[in-house]
N, C-alpha and C positions, 0 to 999 in steps of 0.2 A: 396323586402323582401321575403325570402324563409321560408316556414313553418318549415323546419328542424332547422332553426337557432333561432327560438323563445325561449325565456327563461321566465318561470313564474316569475313574480315580476318585470320584466323589463318594463320601460316606452318605449312604442313602437313608439309613435309619439306625437307631440304637434302642435297645430295650435294657433297662436297668432293673434288675431284680433285687438289688440290695443284699444285705446280710442274710444268709440262709441258715436258719436255726435247726436244731435237731427235730423240733416239732414240724417244720416244713417238710423235712425229709421223711419223717414218719407218716405224715398225711399222704404224701405222694405214694409211699410204699403201700399203704393201706388201699389207696384208690386203685392202684394197678395190681394189687395182690402179689407184691414182691416181698416175700417174707425172709429174704436172706438177712441174717443177723448183722452183717456189716453195715446195714442201713439204719439200725435202731438200737443195737446193744453195744454200748461203748466198751464195757469190759471185754466182750468177745472180740470186737473189732480191733482194739488196741492190744489185748493180751494174746488171744489165740491167733489172730491174723497179722499182728505186728503193724497195724495201720496207725496213723497219727490221730485218727478220730473216726467217727462214722462217716461213710462216704455219701456224697450226693449221687442220686441214681442217674445212670447213663440215660435212661428213658426220659427223665425229666429234662436233662440237657438237650436231648433231641427235640423235645416239645418246645423248649425255648427258641431253638433255631427255626422251627417251623413258624412259631408266632412272629419271630423277627421278620422272616421273609413275607409272610402274609401282611403284616402291618406295613412293611416297606413298600410293597407293590400296590397295595390298596384293594378295595372290594371288587373292582372290575377285572382283576388279574387272576391268574391260576399258577400255583406252584407246580411246576411240571416235574423237575428232577431235583434231588437232594443227595449230596454225597459228603460225608465228613468222617473224621477220625478223632478219637480221644487221644490226647497227647500227655495229659497230666491229670492226676486225681484232684477232685474238688471235695473239700470236707466241710463238715458243720462249722459255721463261723466265717466261712469265706463269703465275700461280697462278689456277686457275679453280674456281668453285663455282656450283652451281645451286640455285635456291630455287623452291618452289611455294607460292603463297598462295591460299587459298579466296576466290573473288569471288562465287560464287553456288552455291546448292544447292536442288534441287527434286525432287519425286517425279513420275514419269511412268510410266504403264503398269506399275505394280508394281515399279519400280526407282528407285534414287536416282541423280540426275545431278548431278555436281559440276563446276563450271567453275573452273579454276585459272589464275592468272596465273603464267607461268613465266619465269624470268630466268636468264641466265648472266652472272656478274660476275667481274671480275678482282681482283687484289690491291689495287687502289685503289678498290674498290666501284663501278667503272664498269660499266654494263650494256652488254655487247657483243652479246647476243642476247636477244630478248624475244618473248613471244607469249602464247597461251592454249592450254589443253588442256581437253577435256571427257571425263570418265570416267563409266562406268556402274558402280554398286555395288549389291550386294544390300541389301535392307532387312532390318532385324532381323525374323526369323521369315518372311521372304519367300523366293521362289525364288532359286536360284543364277543368276548371269549365265551364259547358255549360251556355249559355245565351238563354233564362232565366233559372235560376237554379231551378230544380224541385227535391226536396230531395228524396232520396231512403227511403223506409220504415225503414231502420236501424237508420235513424235520429230521429225517433219518441221519443226516450228516451232522446234526448238532451234538457236540460232545463236551465233556468237562475239560477245563484246562489241564495240561499235563501234570501240574504239581499237586493235584487233588487226590 
């Protein structure tokens, strides 16, 4: 993806994770050592906490949003800022997909900055997690984005949209 080809309003990328099973949730819980019973113990989650099923981990949903932005911007770009909020629970059996939509693009200090609206949707197209991400991309013929990215003072004015 080249910065110069971005169009405001365009869906830049989508990540479809499909149906999330209790086994998926348990593997993530084990990997990040989150042993809260609402993520693996159905009787506890439904009986004790009154939930409809075991919950998909918030940290996993955050990971999906980071993957979405990284994949959308490509290997030469840098995810600079990420801000989101959980709006709805996702439970075992839900099918999840994430989308990134371009809401702004500008050039600052020799780099392209793209602001994306990021959403995580379930099988009913209900938004369960939403927010914004700001990525830094190289310009055509410009310098590569350095690793690690250290923003120029000109980037101080870059903020998230008001609705995030």
